[in-house]
C-alpha positions as CSV (number, residue, x, y, z in Angstrom):
1,M,140.6,139.7,184.9
2,G,137.2,139.6,185.8
3,N,135.6,140.1,189.1
4,D,135.9,138.0,192.5
5,Q,132.5,137.5,193.4
6,P,131.7,134.8,195.9
7,K,131.2,131.1,194.6
8,S,127.8,129.6,194.2
9,D,126.8,126.1,195.6
10,K,126.5,124.8,192.1
11,P,129.1,125.5,189.4
12,V,128.5,128.6,186.7
13,I,128.8,127.9,183.2
14,L,128.6,130.0,180.1
15,I,128.1,128.8,176.9
16,A,129.8,130.0,173.6
17,D,128.2,128.5,170.5
18,I,126.7,130.0,167.4
19,Q,124.0,127.0,167.5
20,Y,121.0,127.5,169.5
21,L,119.9,124.1,169.6
22,V,123.3,123.0,170.8
23,A,123.2,125.3,173.7
24,E,119.6,124.3,174.4
25,G,120.8,120.4,174.4
26,L,123.7,121.0,176.6
27,K,121.4,123.1,179.2
28,S,119.1,120.2,179.3
29,A,121.8,117.7,179.4
30,L,123.2,119.5,182.5
31,G,120.0,119.8,184.3
32,N,120.0,121.3,187.6
33,S,123.6,120.7,188.5
34,Y,124.5,124.3,187.6
35,M,123.9,127.6,187.4
36,L,123.7,129.4,183.8
37,H,125.7,132.6,183.3
38,D,124.8,133.1,179.9
39,C,124.5,131.6,176.4
40,V,126.5,134.0,173.8
41,Q,127.1,133.8,170.1
42,S,130.4,135.8,169.5
43,K,133.5,136.3,170.9
44,S,132.8,140.0,171.8
45,E,129.6,138.9,173.8
46,L,131.9,136.0,175.4
47,L,134.3,138.6,176.6
48,Q,131.8,140.9,177.9
49,A,130.3,137.8,179.7
50,M,133.1,136.7,181.5
51,R,133.8,140.3,182.8
52,R,130.7,140.6,184.2
53,K,131.0,137.3,186.3
54,V,133.8,134.8,185.9
55,P,132.4,131.2,185.1
56,D,133.6,127.8,186.6
57,I,133.0,126.3,183.6
58,L,133.0,127.6,179.8
59,F,131.7,125.5,176.9
60,I,132.8,126.7,173.6
61,D,132.7,126.0,170.1
62,F,135.9,127.7,169.3
63,G,136.1,127.0,165.8
64,S,132.1,128.8,165.1
65,L,132.9,132.1,166.8
66,D,134.8,134.8,165.5
67,F,138.0,134.3,167.2
68,E,141.3,134.9,165.0
69,G,143.7,131.9,166.3
70,Y,144.4,129.8,168.9
71,G,146.9,132.8,170.5
72,E,143.5,134.5,171.7
73,L,142.3,131.3,173.4
74,R,145.6,130.9,174.9
75,I,144.9,134.5,176.0
76,L,141.8,133.4,177.4
77,K,143.2,130.7,179.2
78,T,145.8,132.8,180.7
79,D,143.2,135.6,181.8
80,Y,141.0,133.4,183.2
81,P,143.4,130.2,184.6
82,Q,140.2,129.7,187.3
83,T,137.7,128.6,184.4
84,Q,138.0,125.1,183.0
85,I,137.3,125.4,179.1
86,V,135.7,122.7,177.4
87,I,135.9,122.8,173.3
88,I,132.4,121.5,172.1
89,A,132.9,120.6,168.3
90,N,131.3,118.6,165.8
91,S,134.9,116.9,165.3
92,I,138.8,117.4,166.2
93,S,141.5,116.9,164.2
94,S,144.9,115.7,165.6
95,A,146.3,119.0,164.8
96,E,143.4,121.0,166.4
97,F,144.0,118.6,169.4
98,N,147.6,119.4,169.7
99,E,146.5,122.9,169.1
100,Y,144.1,122.7,171.7
101,S,146.6,121.2,174.1
102,H,149.4,123.7,173.5
103,C,146.8,126.4,174.9
104,G,146.0,124.0,178.0
105,I,142.9,122.6,177.1
106,R,142.1,119.2,178.8
107,H,138.7,118.6,178.3
108,F,136.3,118.2,174.5
109,L,133.0,117.2,174.5
110,L,131.9,116.3,170.5
111,K,128.6,117.3,169.5
112,N,127.8,114.3,167.9
113,S,128.5,112.2,171.2
114,G,124.9,111.8,171.7
115,R,124.3,109.7,168.6
116,E,127.5,107.5,169.8
117,I,125.9,107.0,173.6
118,K,122.7,106.5,172.0
119,G,124.1,103.8,169.8
120,L,125.8,101.9,172.9
121,Q,122.6,102.0,174.5
122,E,120.7,100.4,171.9
123,M,123.6,98.0,171.6
124,I,123.3,97.0,175.3
125,A,119.8,96.7,175.2
126,G,120.1,94.6,172.1
127,L,122.7,92.5,173.8
128,E,120.2,92.3,177.2
129,V,117.2,90.8,174.7
130,K,119.8,88.3,173.3
131,L,120.6,87.2,176.5
132,Q,117.2,86.7,177.7
133,D,116.5,84.7,174.5
134,H,119.7,82.5,175.0
135,Q,118.1,82.1,179.0
136,T,114.7,81.0,177.4
137,Q,116.1,78.7,174.8
138,I,118.7,77.1,177.7
139,A,115.6,76.8,180.0
140,A,113.6,74.8,177.0
141,L,116.2,72.7,176.3
142,T,116.9,71.9,180.1
143,T,113.1,70.8,180.1
144,T,113.5,68.7,177.2
145,V,116.2,66.9,178.1
146,N,114.7,66.0,181.7
147,E,111.2,65.1,180.2
148,R,113.2,62.5,177.8
149,D,115.8,61.3,180.4
150,I,112.4,60.5,182.6
151,E,110.9,58.7,179.4
152,I,114.2,56.9,178.8
153,G,114.7,56.0,182.5
154,E,110.7,54.7,182.2
155,L,111.7,52.5,179.4
156,N,114.7,51.3,181.2
157,I,112.8,50.2,184.3
158,L,110.1,48.4,182.4
């Protein structure tokens, strides 16, 4: 299936999701490291885009598109084996994960992972601030102890 077009220097991606902001966020996150083939919002648009140019990577919110079941995803994977499929979703249950695995899907991206990444970044920044505070406190204690030792030493000498 698909065409045999020459490979680009950059991976060709196709985004299939009904949420405009998710597609835009994904494009922004990927930066200039790819060549965008298309953004589609239905199964028929997806299949037409795949026939025009086979992408290297397909980002798809399978649950939001008008597919009739996992069997159609299996067919898509069989018809375009060279395309890496990344499932994007708000969440994935263990049953869904098993179904995707049986279809040969190995890549997942949660739509809310940005919040998790931001949370981790904030936690790391908070730990860095605490570490700096502790280092300042240790430096202050060291200075106080050294000044006190000097005073005690002077008293002992006298």
